[in-house]
N, CA, C, O and CB atoms as a CASP TS submission, in Angstrom:
PFRMAT TS
TARGET T0000
AUTHOR 0000-0000-0000
METHOD Language model
MODEL 1
PARENT N/A
ATOM      1  N   MET     1      66.468 195.301 -33.987  1.00  0.00           N
ATOM      2  CA  MET     1      66.928 196.507 -34.644  1.00  0.00           C
ATOM      3  C   MET     1      67.790 197.321 -33.679  1.00  0.00           C
ATOM      4  O   MET     1      67.439 197.460 -32.507  1.00  0.00           O
ATOM      5  CB  MET     1      65.733 197.341 -35.151  1.00  0.00           C
ATOM      6  N   ASN     2      68.890 197.848 -34.148  1.00  0.00           N
ATOM      7  CA  ASN     2      69.770 198.670 -33.321  1.00  0.00           C
ATOM      8  C   ASN     2      69.283 200.109 -33.365  1.00  0.00           C
ATOM      9  O   ASN     2      69.472 200.799 -34.367  1.00  0.00           O
ATOM     10  CB  ASN     2      71.246 198.572 -33.799  1.00  0.00           C
ATOM     11  N   HIS     3      68.656 200.566 -32.284  1.00  0.00           N
ATOM     12  CA  HIS     3      68.060 201.896 -32.244  1.00  0.00           C
ATOM     13  C   HIS     3      69.095 203.008 -32.310  1.00  0.00           C
ATOM     14  O   HIS     3      68.756 204.137 -32.664  1.00  0.00           O
ATOM     15  CB  HIS     3      67.239 202.048 -30.996  1.00  0.00           C
ATOM     16  N   LEU     4      70.348 202.716 -31.977  1.00  0.00           N
ATOM     17  CA  LEU     4      71.372 203.750 -32.036  1.00  0.00           C
ATOM     18  C   LEU     4      71.762 204.078 -33.480  1.00  0.00           C
ATOM     19  O   LEU     4      72.385 205.111 -33.723  1.00  0.00           O
ATOM     20  CB  LEU     4      72.601 203.311 -31.248  1.00  0.00           C
ATOM     21  N   LYS     5      71.413 203.228 -34.429  1.00  0.00           N
ATOM     22  CA  LYS     5      71.708 203.500 -35.833  1.00  0.00           C
ATOM     23  C   LYS     5      70.602 204.314 -36.489  1.00  0.00           C
ATOM     24  O   LYS     5      70.781 204.812 -37.601  1.00  0.00           O
ATOM     25  CB  LYS     5      71.912 202.197 -36.591  1.00  0.00           C
ATOM     26  N   ILE     6      69.479 204.455 -35.829  1.00  0.00           N
ATOM     27  CA  ILE     6      68.382 205.262 -36.347  1.00  0.00           C
ATOM     28  C   ILE     6      68.727 206.734 -36.120  1.00  0.00           C
ATOM     29  O   ILE     6      69.056 207.135 -35.004  1.00  0.00           O
ATOM     30  CB  ILE     6      67.021 204.885 -35.661  1.00  0.00           C
ATOM     31  N   ILE     7      68.652 207.517 -37.163  1.00  0.00           N
ATOM     32  CA  ILE     7      68.956 208.941 -37.058  1.00  0.00           C
ATOM     33  C   ILE     7      67.671 209.695 -36.725  1.00  0.00           C
ATOM     34  O   ILE     7      66.707 209.638 -37.487  1.00  0.00           O
ATOM     35  CB  ILE     7      69.592 209.480 -38.379  1.00  0.00           C
ATOM     36  N   PRO     8      67.649 210.399 -35.598  1.00  0.00           N
ATOM     37  CA  PRO     8      66.464 211.174 -35.225  1.00  0.00           C
ATOM     38  C   PRO     8      66.197 212.298 -36.227  1.00  0.00           C
ATOM     39  O   PRO     8      67.077 213.110 -36.515  1.00  0.00           O
ATOM     40  CB  PRO     8      66.632 211.756 -33.817  1.00  0.00           C
ATOM     41  N   ILE     9      64.968 212.333 -36.754  1.00  0.00           N
ATOM     42  CA  ILE     9      64.597 213.341 -37.744  1.00  0.00           C
ATOM     43  C   ILE     9      63.212 213.902 -37.436  1.00  0.00           C
ATOM     44  O   ILE     9      62.273 213.155 -37.162  1.00  0.00           O
ATOM     45  CB  ILE     9      64.631 212.745 -39.165  1.00  0.00           C
ATOM     46  N   CYS    10      63.102 215.213 -37.486  1.00  0.00           N
ATOM     47  CA  CYS    10      61.818 215.868 -37.239  1.00  0.00           C
ATOM     48  C   CYS    10      60.903 215.627 -38.432  1.00  0.00           C
ATOM     49  O   CYS    10      61.285 215.876 -39.575  1.00  0.00           O
ATOM     50  CB  CYS    10      62.005 217.393 -36.984  1.00  0.00           C
ATOM     51  N   GLN    11      59.721 215.153 -38.169  1.00  0.00           N
ATOM     52  CA  GLN    11      58.778 214.860 -39.238  1.00  0.00           C
ATOM     53  C   GLN    11      58.046 216.092 -39.746  1.00  0.00           C
ATOM     54  O   GLN    11      57.300 216.012 -40.722  1.00  0.00           O
ATOM     55  CB  GLN    11      57.782 213.850 -38.768  1.00  0.00           C
ATOM     56  N   GLY    12      58.251 217.224 -39.099  1.00  0.00           N
ATOM     57  CA  GLY    12      57.667 218.467 -39.585  1.00  0.00           C
ATOM     58  C   GLY    12      58.582 219.151 -40.584  1.00  0.00           C
ATOM     59  O   GLY    12      58.222 219.330 -41.747  1.00  0.00           O
ATOM     60  N   CYS    13      59.768 219.533 -40.126  1.00  0.00           N
ATOM     61  CA  CYS    13      60.720 220.275 -40.966  1.00  0.00           C
ATOM     62  C   CYS    13      61.698 219.370 -41.702  1.00  0.00           C
ATOM     63  O   CYS    13      62.447 219.835 -42.561  1.00  0.00           O
ATOM     64  CB  CYS    13      61.493 221.257 -40.119  1.00  0.00           C
ATOM     65  N   LYS    14      61.696 218.078 -41.372  1.00  0.00           N
ATOM     66  CA  LYS    14      62.560 217.066 -42.000  1.00  0.00           C
ATOM     67  C   LYS    14      64.047 217.276 -41.716  1.00  0.00           C
ATOM     68  O   LYS    14      64.899 216.787 -42.458  1.00  0.00           O
ATOM     69  CB  LYS    14      62.337 217.064 -43.493  1.00  0.00           C
ATOM     70  N   LYS    15      64.355 218.001 -40.645  1.00  0.00           N
ATOM     71  CA  LYS    15      65.746 218.201 -40.262  1.00  0.00           C
ATOM     72  C   LYS    15      66.168 217.135 -39.271  1.00  0.00           C
ATOM     73  O   LYS    15      65.373 216.670 -38.455  1.00  0.00           O
ATOM     74  CB  LYS    15      65.955 219.600 -39.666  1.00  0.00           C
ATOM     75  N   LYS    16      67.440 216.755 -39.358  1.00  0.00           N
ATOM     76  CA  LYS    16      68.020 215.841 -38.376  1.00  0.00           C
ATOM     77  C   LYS    16      68.266 216.628 -37.092  1.00  0.00           C
ATOM     78  O   LYS    16      68.384 217.853 -37.120  1.00  0.00           O
ATOM     79  CB  LYS    16      69.351 215.190 -38.909  1.00  0.00           C
ATOM     80  N   ALA    17      68.342 215.928 -35.984  1.00  0.00           N
ATOM     81  CA  ALA    17      68.519 216.576 -34.686  1.00  0.00           C
ATOM     82  C   ALA    17      69.750 217.474 -34.653  1.00  0.00           C
ATOM     83  O   ALA    17      69.731 218.520 -34.004  1.00  0.00           O
ATOM     84  CB  ALA    17      68.619 215.531 -33.594  1.00  0.00           C
ATOM     85  N   ASN    18      70.810 217.086 -35.335  1.00  0.00           N
ATOM     86  CA  ASN    18      72.036 217.888 -35.323  1.00  0.00           C
ATOM     87  C   ASN    18      71.973 219.093 -36.259  1.00  0.00           C
ATOM     88  O   ASN    18      72.970 219.795 -36.430  1.00  0.00           O
ATOM     89  CB  ASN    18      73.213 217.024 -35.699  1.00  0.00           C
ATOM     90  N   GLU    19      70.817 219.336 -36.863  1.00  0.00           N
ATOM     91  CA  GLU    19      70.602 220.502 -37.718  1.00  0.00           C
ATOM     92  C   GLU    19      69.636 221.510 -37.076  1.00  0.00           C
ATOM     93  O   GLU    19      69.310 222.532 -37.681  1.00  0.00           O
ATOM     94  CB  GLU    19      70.064 220.058 -39.081  1.00  0.00           C
ATOM     95  N   ILE    20      69.188 221.222 -35.868  1.00  0.00           N
ATOM     96  CA  ILE    20      68.195 222.054 -35.192  1.00  0.00           C
ATOM     97  C   ILE    20      68.854 222.714 -33.984  1.00  0.00           C
ATOM     98  O   ILE    20      69.344 222.035 -33.082  1.00  0.00           O
ATOM     99  CB  ILE    20      66.950 221.212 -34.760  1.00  0.00           C
ATOM    100  N   GLN    21      68.857 224.048 -33.980  1.00  0.00           N
ATOM    101  CA  GLN    21      69.597 224.809 -32.984  1.00  0.00           C
ATOM    102  C   GLN    21      69.225 224.450 -31.545  1.00  0.00           C
ATOM    103  O   GLN    21      70.108 224.352 -30.693  1.00  0.00           O
ATOM    104  CB  GLN    21      69.371 226.271 -33.207  1.00  0.00           C
ATOM    105  N   GLU    22      67.944 224.254 -31.261  1.00  0.00           N
ATOM    106  CA  GLU    22      67.558 223.963 -29.873  1.00  0.00           C
ATOM    107  C   GLU    22      68.207 222.683 -29.352  1.00  0.00           C
ATOM    108  O   GLU    22      68.544 222.599 -28.171  1.00  0.00           O
ATOM    109  CB  GLU    22      66.040 223.848 -29.766  1.00  0.00           C
ATOM    110  N   TYR    23      68.386 221.687 -30.216  1.00  0.00           N
ATOM    111  CA  TYR    23      69.008 220.430 -29.791  1.00  0.00           C
ATOM    112  C   TYR    23      70.532 220.537 -29.762  1.00  0.00           C
ATOM    113  O   TYR    23      71.187 219.899 -28.938  1.00  0.00           O
ATOM    114  CB  TYR    23      68.585 219.290 -30.720  1.00  0.00           C
ATOM    115  N   ILE    24      71.082 221.330 -30.646  1.00  0.00           N
ATOM    116  CA  ILE    24      72.526 221.562 -30.631  1.00  0.00           C
ATOM    117  C   ILE    24      72.915 222.222 -29.309  1.00  0.00           C
ATOM    118  O   ILE    24      73.851 221.780 -28.643  1.00  0.00           O
ATOM    119  CB  ILE    24      72.963 222.446 -31.840  1.00  0.00           C
ATOM    120  N   GLU    25      72.197 223.279 -28.933  1.00  0.00           N
ATOM    121  CA  GLU    25      72.507 224.004 -27.698  1.00  0.00           C
ATOM    122  C   GLU    25      72.290 223.145 -26.457  1.00  0.00           C
ATOM    123  O   GLU    25      73.137 223.107 -25.565  1.00  0.00           O
ATOM    124  CB  GLU    25      71.659 225.261 -27.604  1.00  0.00           C
ATOM    125  N   SER    26      71.156 222.458 -26.404  1.00  0.00           N
ATOM    126  CA  SER    26      70.854 221.634 -25.227  1.00  0.00           C
ATOM    127  C   SER    26      71.833 220.478 -25.080  1.00  0.00           C
ATOM    128  O   SER    26      72.254 220.150 -23.970  1.00  0.00           O
ATOM    129  CB  SER    26      69.431 221.093 -25.313  1.00  0.00           C
ATOM    130  N   SER    27      72.193 219.866 -26.194  1.00  0.00           N
ATOM    131  CA  SER    27      73.133 218.740 -26.116  1.00  0.00           C
ATOM    132  C   SER    27      74.534 219.224 -25.749  1.00  0.00           C
ATOM    133  O   SER    27      75.261 218.525 -25.044  1.00  0.00           O
ATOM    134  CB  SER    27      73.173 217.976 -27.456  1.00  0.00           C
ATOM    135  N   ASP    28      74.922 220.411 -26.217  1.00  0.00           N
ATOM    136  CA  ASP    28      76.228 220.972 -25.844  1.00  0.00           C
ATOM    137  C   ASP    28      76.326 221.175 -24.334  1.00  0.00           C
ATOM    138  O   ASP    28      77.359 220.899 -23.725  1.00  0.00           O
ATOM    139  CB  ASP    28      76.469 222.308 -26.572  1.00  0.00           C
ATOM    140  N   GLU    29      75.243 221.660 -23.743  1.00  0.00           N
ATOM    141  CA  GLU    29      75.230 221.892 -22.294  1.00  0.00           C
ATOM    142  C   GLU    29      75.458 220.603 -21.506  1.00  0.00           C
ATOM    143  O   GLU    29      76.040 220.621 -20.421  1.00  0.00           O
ATOM    144  CB  GLU    29      73.905 222.522 -21.875  1.00  0.00           C
ATOM    145  N   LEU    30      74.994 219.492 -22.062  1.00  0.00           N
ATOM    146  CA  LEU    30      75.127 218.203 -21.386  1.00  0.00           C
ATOM    147  C   LEU    30      76.283 217.368 -21.932  1.00  0.00           C
ATOM    148  O   LEU    30      76.463 216.211 -21.552  1.00  0.00           O
ATOM    149  CB  LEU    30      73.838 217.425 -21.510  1.00  0.00           C
ATOM    150  N   ASN    31      77.067 217.975 -22.834  1.00  0.00           N
ATOM    151  CA  ASN    31      78.226 217.313 -23.418  1.00  0.00           C
ATOM    152  C   ASN    31      77.842 215.984 -24.077  1.00  0.00           C
ATOM    153  O   ASN    31      78.457 214.948 -23.822  1.00  0.00           O
ATOM    154  CB  ASN    31      79.291 217.080 -22.349  1.00  0.00           C
ATOM    155  N   MET    32      76.826 216.038 -24.917  1.00  0.00           N
ATOM    156  CA  MET    32      76.394 214.852 -25.645  1.00  0.00           C
ATOM    157  C   MET    32      76.057 215.232 -27.085  1.00  0.00           C
ATOM    158  O   MET    32      75.944 216.416 -27.402  1.00  0.00           O
ATOM    159  CB  MET    32      75.175 214.193 -24.952  1.00  0.00           C
ATOM    160  N   HIS    33      75.899 214.255 -27.943  1.00  0.00           N
ATOM    161  CA  HIS    33      75.541 214.492 -29.337  1.00  0.00           C
ATOM    162  C   HIS    33      74.048 214.823 -29.417  1.00  0.00           C
ATOM    163  O   HIS    33      73.257 214.286 -28.643  1.00  0.00           O
ATOM    164  CB  HIS    33      75.887 213.252 -30.222  1.00  0.00           C
ATOM    165  N   PRO    34      73.656 215.704 -30.347  1.00  0.00           N
ATOM    166  CA  PRO    34      72.230 216.019 -30.491  1.00  0.00           C
ATOM    167  C   PRO    34      71.338 214.789 -30.705  1.00  0.00           C
ATOM    168  O   PRO    34      70.204 214.761 -30.228  1.00  0.00           O
ATOM    169  CB  PRO    34      72.044 216.965 -31.644  1.00  0.00           C
ATOM    170  N   TYR    35      71.837 213.783 -31.410  1.00  0.00           N
ATOM    171  CA  TYR    35      71.051 212.561 -31.605  1.00  0.00           C
ATOM    172  C   TYR    35      70.744 211.905 -30.260  1.00  0.00           C
ATOM    173  O   TYR    35      69.609 211.513 -29.988  1.00  0.00           O
ATOM    174  CB  TYR    35      71.803 211.570 -32.524  1.00  0.00           C
ATOM    175  N   ASP    36      71.772 211.796 -29.428  1.00  0.00           N
ATOM    176  CA  ASP    36      71.582 211.174 -28.117  1.00  0.00           C
ATOM    177  C   ASP    36      70.660 212.012 -27.243  1.00  0.00           C
ATOM    178  O   ASP    36      69.837 211.475 -26.501  1.00  0.00           O
ATOM    179  CB  ASP    36      72.929 210.974 -27.419  1.00  0.00           C
ATOM    180  N   TYR    37      70.801 213.318 -27.334  1.00  0.00           N
ATOM    181  CA  TYR    37      69.939 214.202 -26.550  1.00  0.00           C
ATOM    182  C   TYR    37      68.467 213.966 -26.914  1.00  0.00           C
ATOM    183  O   TYR    37      67.623 213.818 -26.030  1.00  0.00           O
ATOM    184  CB  TYR    37      70.324 215.686 -26.783  1.00  0.00           C
ATOM    185  N   VAL    38      68.169 213.932 -28.208  1.00  0.00           N
ATOM    186  CA  VAL    38      66.781 213.710 -28.640  1.00  0.00           C
ATOM    187  C   VAL    38      66.298 212.337 -28.196  1.00  0.00           C
ATOM    188  O   VAL    38      65.173 212.203 -27.715  1.00  0.00           O
ATOM    189  CB  VAL    38      66.657 213.845 -30.174  1.00  0.00           C
ATOM    190  N   ARG    39      67.129 211.326 -28.351  1.00  0.00           N
ATOM    191  CA  ARG    39      66.734 209.969 -27.938  1.00  0.00           C
ATOM    192  C   ARG    39      66.381 209.907 -26.453  1.00  0.00           C
ATOM    193  O   ARG    39      65.475 209.173 -26.060  1.00  0.00           O
ATOM    194  CB  ARG    39      67.859 208.976 -28.241  1.00  0.00           C
ATOM    195  N   GLU    40      67.091 210.671 -25.632  1.00  0.00           N
ATOM    196  CA  GLU    40      66.907 210.603 -24.183  1.00  0.00           C
ATOM    197  C   GLU    40      65.932 211.639 -23.625  1.00  0.00           C
ATOM    198  O   GLU    40      65.262 211.379 -22.625  1.00  0.00           O
ATOM    199  CB  GLU    40      68.228 210.767 -23.511  1.00  0.00           C
ATOM    200  N   GLU    41      65.846 212.797 -24.252  1.00  0.00           N
ATOM    201  CA  GLU    41      65.110 213.908 -23.649  1.00  0.00           C
ATOM    202  C   GLU    41      63.867 214.373 -24.403  1.00  0.00           C
ATOM    203  O   GLU    41      62.999 215.005 -23.801  1.00  0.00           O
ATOM    204  CB  GLU    41      66.015 215.047 -23.503  1.00  0.00           C
ATOM    205  N   GLU    42      63.752 214.087 -25.685  1.00  0.00           N
ATOM    206  CA  GLU    42      62.629 214.604 -26.474  1.00  0.00           C
ATOM    207  C   GLU    42      61.378 213.762 -26.245  1.00  0.00           C
ATOM    208  O   GLU    42      61.348 212.574 -26.566  1.00  0.00           O
ATOM    209  CB  GLU    42      62.985 214.628 -27.975  1.00  0.00           C
ATOM    210  N   GLY    43      60.358 214.387 -25.691  1.00  0.00           N
ATOM    211  CA  GLY    43      59.127 213.672 -25.337  1.00  0.00           C
ATOM    212  C   GLY    43      58.331 213.137 -26.507  1.00  0.00           C
ATOM    213  O   GLY    43      57.544 212.207 -26.336  1.00  0.00           O
ATOM    214  N   THR    44      58.513 213.701 -27.698  1.00  0.00           N
ATOM    215  CA  THR    44      57.774 213.228 -28.866  1.00  0.00           C
ATOM    216  C   THR    44      58.544 212.163 -29.639  1.00  0.00           C
ATOM    217  O   THR    44      58.059 211.654 -30.650  1.00  0.00           O
ATOM    218  CB  THR    44      57.450 214.391 -29.782  1.00  0.00           C
ATOM    219  N   TYR    45      59.746 211.825 -29.166  1.00  0.00           N
ATOM    220  CA  TYR    45      60.612 210.893 -29.907  1.00  0.00           C
ATOM    221  C   TYR    45      60.034 209.485 -29.949  1.00  0.00           C
ATOM    222  O   TYR    45      59.627 208.933 -28.927  1.00  0.00           O
ATOM    223  CB  TYR    45      62.001 210.855 -29.280  1.00  0.00           C
ATOM    224  N   ASN    46      60.007 208.913 -31.154  1.00  0.00           N
ATOM    225  CA  ASN    46      59.540 207.551 -31.374  1.00  0.00           C
ATOM    226  C   ASN    46      60.778 206.663 -31.519  1.00  0.00           C
ATOM    227  O   ASN    46      61.497 206.759 -32.513  1.00  0.00           O
ATOM    228  CB  ASN    46      58.604 207.457 -32.645  1.00  0.00           C
ATOM    229  N   HIS    47      61.024 205.812 -30.547  1.00  0.00           N
ATOM    230  CA  HIS    47      62.217 204.966 -30.536  1.00  0.00           C
ATOM    231  C   HIS    47      62.206 203.908 -31.633  1.00  0.00           C
ATOM    232  O   HIS    47      63.254 203.362 -31.977  1.00  0.00           O
ATOM    233  CB  HIS    47      62.353 204.295 -29.194  1.00  0.00           C
ATOM    234  N   GLU    48      61.052 203.619 -32.173  1.00  0.00           N
ATOM    235  CA  GLU    48      60.963 202.590 -33.212  1.00  0.00           C
ATOM    236  C   GLU    48      61.445 203.083 -34.574  1.00  0.00           C
ATOM    237  O   GLU    48      62.009 202.306 -35.344  1.00  0.00           O
ATOM    238  CB  GLU    48      59.538 202.101 -33.328  1.00  0.00           C
ATOM    239  N   ASN    49      61.230 204.369 -34.884  1.00  0.00           N
ATOM    240  CA  ASN    49      61.577 204.853 -36.226  1.00  0.00           C
ATOM    241  C   ASN    49      62.416 206.132 -36.238  1.00  0.00           C
ATOM    242  O   ASN    49      62.824 206.578 -37.310  1.00  0.00           O
ATOM    243  CB  ASN    49      60.323 205.091 -37.004  1.00  0.00           C
ATOM    244  N   GLY    50      62.683 206.729 -35.080  1.00  0.00           N
ATOM    245  CA  GLY    50      63.500 207.930 -35.008  1.00  0.00           C
ATOM    246  C   GLY    50      62.769 209.228 -35.270  1.00  0.00           C
ATOM    247  O   GLY    50      63.395 210.286 -35.343  1.00  0.00           O
ATOM    248  N   HIS    51      61.459 209.167 -35.411  1.00  0.00           N
ATOM    249  CA  HIS    51      60.681 210.368 -35.691  1.00  0.00           C
ATOM    250  C   HIS    51      60.414 211.164 -34.415  1.00  0.00           C
ATOM    251  O   HIS    51      60.227 210.594 -33.340  1.00  0.00           O
ATOM    252  CB  HIS    51      59.361 209.999 -36.366  1.00  0.00           C
ATOM    253  N   PHE    52      60.399 212.478 -34.552  1.00  0.00           N
ATOM    254  CA  PHE    52      60.021 213.378 -33.464  1.00  0.00           C
ATOM    255  C   PHE    52      59.549 214.683 -34.082  1.00  0.00           C
ATOM    256  O   PHE    52      59.647 214.871 -35.294  1.00  0.00           O
ATOM    257  CB  PHE    52      61.213 213.620 -32.472  1.00  0.00           C
ATOM    258  N   LEU    53      59.044 215.573 -33.265  1.00  0.00           N
ATOM    259  CA  LEU    53      58.717 216.925 -33.707  1.00  0.00           C
ATOM    260  C   LEU    53      59.520 217.901 -32.854  1.00  0.00           C
ATOM    261  O   LEU    53      59.475 217.850 -31.625  1.00  0.00           O
ATOM    262  CB  LEU    53      57.174 217.210 -33.602  1.00  0.00           C
ATOM    263  N   CYS    54      60.264 218.801 -33.529  1.00  0.00           N
ATOM    264  CA  CYS    54      60.953 219.854 -32.798  1.00  0.00           C
ATOM    265  C   CYS    54      59.890 220.809 -32.239  1.00  0.00           C
ATOM    266  O   CYS    54      58.715 220.699 -32.589  1.00  0.00           O
ATOM    267  CB  CYS    54      61.982 220.613 -33.721  1.00  0.00           C
ATOM    268  N   THR    55      60.288 221.717 -31.396  1.00  0.00           N
ATOM    269  CA  THR    55      59.324 222.597 -30.733  1.00  0.00           C
ATOM    270  C   THR    55      58.468 223.367 -31.724  1.00  0.00           C
ATOM    271  O   THR    55      57.245 223.399 -31.587  1.00  0.00           O
ATOM    272  CB  THR    55      60.045 223.568 -29.827  1.00  0.00           C
ATOM    273  N   ASP    56      59.093 223.991 -32.725  1.00  0.00           N
ATOM    274  CA  ASP    56      58.325 224.770 -33.700  1.00  0.00           C
ATOM    275  C   ASP    56      57.323 223.902 -34.457  1.00  0.00           C
ATOM    276  O   ASP    56      56.184 224.316 -34.670  1.00  0.00           O
ATOM    277  CB  ASP    56      59.269 225.452 -34.689  1.00  0.00           C
ATOM    278  N   CYS    57      57.733 222.716 -34.859  1.00  0.00           N
ATOM    279  CA  CYS    57      56.839 221.822 -35.608  1.00  0.00           C
ATOM    280  C   CYS    57      55.756 221.238 -34.702  1.00  0.00           C
ATOM    281  O   CYS    57      54.629 221.017 -35.146  1.00  0.00           O
ATOM    282  CB  CYS    57      57.644 220.687 -36.263  1.00  0.00           C
ATOM    283  N   TYR    58      56.089 220.991 -33.445  1.00  0.00           N
ATOM    284  CA  TYR    58      55.096 220.504 -32.475  1.00  0.00           C
ATOM    285  C   TYR    58      53.992 221.544 -32.279  1.00  0.00           C
ATOM    286  O   TYR    58      52.809 221.208 -32.242  1.00  0.00           O
ATOM    287  CB  TYR    58      55.773 220.176 -31.115  1.00  0.00           C
ATOM    288  N   ILE    59      54.388 222.793 -32.158  1.00  0.00           N
ATOM    289  CA  ILE    59      53.410 223.879 -32.012  1.00  0.00           C
ATOM    290  C   ILE    59      52.588 224.006 -33.287  1.00  0.00           C
ATOM    291  O   ILE    59      51.366 224.138 -33.225  1.00  0.00           O
ATOM    292  CB  ILE    59      54.116 225.225 -31.686  1.00  0.00           C
ATOM    293  N   ALA    60      53.250 223.966 -34.453  1.00  0.00           N
ATOM    294  CA  ALA    60      52.552 224.078 -35.740  1.00  0.00           C
ATOM    295  C   ALA    60      51.559 222.933 -35.949  1.00  0.00           C
ATOM    296  O   ALA    60      50.544 223.101 -36.624  1.00  0.00           O
ATOM    297  CB  ALA    60      53.564 224.101 -36.888  1.00  0.00           C
ATOM    298  N   ALA    61      51.859 221.773 -35.367  1.00  0.00           N
ATOM    299  CA  ALA    61      50.971 220.608 -35.490  1.00  0.00           C
ATOM    300  C   ALA    61      49.808 220.663 -34.504  1.00  0.00           C
ATOM    301  O   ALA    61      48.995 219.739 -34.456  1.00  0.00           O
ATOM    302  CB  ALA    61      51.760 219.323 -35.274  1.00  0.00           C
ATOM    303  N   GLY    62      49.719 221.730 -33.722  1.00  0.00           N
ATOM    304  CA  GLY    62      48.623 221.864 -32.769  1.00  0.00           C
ATOM    305  C   GLY    62      48.923 221.254 -31.410  1.00  0.00           C
ATOM    306  O   GLY    62      48.006 221.025 -30.621  1.00  0.00           O
ATOM    307  N   MET    63      50.193 220.986 -31.125  1.00  0.00           N
ATOM    308  CA  MET    63      50.626 220.410 -29.858  1.00  0.00           C
ATOM    309  C   MET    63      49.848 219.136 -29.516  1.00  0.00           C
ATOM    310  O   MET    63      49.154 219.079 -28.501  1.00  0.00           O
ATOM    311  CB  MET    63      50.468 221.432 -28.741  1.00  0.00           C
ATOM    312  N   PRO    64      49.973 218.115 -30.375  1.00  0.00           N
ATOM    313  CA  PRO    64      49.227 216.871 -30.146  1.00  0.00           C
ATOM    314  C   PRO    64      49.534 216.253 -28.789  1.00  0.00           C
ATOM    315  O   PRO    64      50.657 216.324 -28.289  1.00  0.00           O
ATOM    316  CB  PRO    64      49.538 215.869 -31.242  1.00  0.00           C
ATOM    317  N   ALA    65      48.502 215.644 -28.209  1.00  0.00           N
ATOM    318  CA  ALA    65      48.644 215.026 -26.885  1.00  0.00           C
ATOM    319  C   ALA    65      47.692 213.855 -26.780  1.00  0.00           C
ATOM    320  O   ALA    65      46.783 213.698 -27.595  1.00  0.00           O
ATOM    321  CB  ALA    65      48.372 216.053 -25.749  1.00  0.00           C
ATOM    322  N   LYS    66      47.908 213.044 -25.781  1.00  0.00           N
ATOM    323  CA  LYS    66      47.007 211.944 -25.433  1.00  0.00           C
ATOM    324  C   LYS    66      46.606 212.139 -23.979  1.00  0.00           C
ATOM    325  O   LYS    66      47.333 212.776 -23.217  1.00  0.00           O
ATOM    326  CB  LYS    66      47.684 210.533 -25.661  1.00  0.00           C
ATOM    327  N   PRO    67      45.463 211.601 -23.589  1.00  0.00           N
ATOM    328  CA  PRO    67      45.052 211.715 -22.179  1.00  0.00           C
ATOM    329  C   PRO    67      46.044 211.007 -21.257  1.00  0.00           C
ATOM    330  O   PRO    67      46.550 209.934 -21.586  1.00  0.00           O
ATOM    331  CB  PRO    67      43.640 211.129 -21.981  1.00  0.00           C
ATOM    332  N   TYR    68      46.315 211.612 -20.104  1.00  0.00           N
ATOM    333  CA  TYR    68      47.182 211.018 -19.098  1.00  0.00           C
ATOM    334  C   TYR    68      46.662 209.643 -18.724  1.00  0.00           C
ATOM    335  O   TYR    68      45.448 209.497 -18.579  1.00  0.00           O
ATOM    336  CB  TYR    68      47.280 211.919 -17.853  1.00  0.00           C
ATOM    337  N   PRO    69      47.473 208.651 -18.562  1.00  0.00           N
ATOM    338  CA  PRO    69      48.925 208.661 -18.419  1.00  0.00           C
ATOM    339  C   PRO    69      49.677 208.397 -19.724  1.00  0.00           C
ATOM    340  O   PRO    69      50.904 208.299 -19.713  1.00  0.00           O
ATOM    341  CB  PRO    69      49.328 207.642 -17.403  1.00  0.00           C
ATOM    342  N   GLU    70      48.969 208.280 -20.842  1.00  0.00           N
ATOM    343  CA  GLU    70      49.642 208.056 -22.107  1.00  0.00           C
ATOM    344  C   GLU    70      50.366 209.314 -22.539  1.00  0.00           C
ATOM    345  O   GLU    70      50.057 210.409 -22.068  1.00  0.00           O
ATOM    346  CB  GLU    70      48.650 207.612 -23.181  1.00  0.00           C
ATOM    347  N   LYS    71      51.329 209.160 -23.435  1.00  0.00           N
ATOM    348  CA  LYS    71      51.968 210.347 -23.993  1.00  0.00           C
ATOM    349  C   LYS    71      52.029 210.205 -25.508  1.00  0.00           C
ATOM    350  O   LYS    71      52.178 209.106 -26.043  1.00  0.00           O
ATOM    351  CB  LYS    71      53.392 210.553 -23.396  1.00  0.00           C
ATOM    352  N   TRP    72      51.913 211.325 -26.173  1.00  0.00           N
ATOM    353  CA  TRP    72      51.940 211.338 -27.629  1.00  0.00           C
ATOM    354  C   TRP    72      53.384 211.248 -28.111  1.00  0.00           C
ATOM    355  O   TRP    72      54.257 211.981 -27.644  1.00  0.00           O
ATOM    356  CB  TRP    72      51.255 212.613 -28.183  1.00  0.00           C
ATOM    357  N   ILE    73      53.618 210.341 -29.047  1.00  0.00           N
ATOM    358  CA  ILE    73      54.905 210.286 -29.722  1.00  0.00           C
ATOM    359  C   ILE    73      54.649 210.393 -31.212  1.00  0.00           C
ATOM    360  O   ILE    73      53.570 210.050 -31.697  1.00  0.00           O
ATOM    361  CB  ILE    73      55.684 208.979 -29.372  1.00  0.00           C
ATOM    362  N   CYS    74      55.636 210.865 -31.922  1.00  0.00           N
ATOM    363  CA  CYS    74      55.504 211.082 -33.358  1.00  0.00           C
ATOM    364  C   CYS    74      55.374 209.748 -34.078  1.00  0.00           C
ATOM    365  O   CYS    74      56.163 208.832 -33.845  1.00  0.00           O
ATOM    366  CB  CYS    74      56.706 211.873 -33.903  1.00  0.00           C
ATOM    367  N   PRO    75      54.380 209.639 -34.954  1.00  0.00           N
ATOM    368  CA  PRO    75      54.226 208.382 -35.696  1.00  0.00           C
ATOM    369  C   PRO    75      55.351 208.138 -36.695  1.00  0.00           C
ATOM    370  O   PRO    75      55.351 207.121 -37.388  1.00  0.00           O
ATOM    371  CB  PRO    75      52.903 208.376 -36.423  1.00  0.00           C
TER
END
């Protein structure tokens, strides 16, 4: 599967990365597309399906985590 064709989408608010202000601003600073920014920098990003939680949705979900050294990614 070509992971670059997967569009990153927040599973909380259902917005694409390029529709969320925090990713637009952060990606602009690094001169990259919001999709690429989420793929590279978002800790909750699931590379298999493109799911992630933006900051507001991550907080609303109770800030899910796994015990170290594992990390929680969006299902």
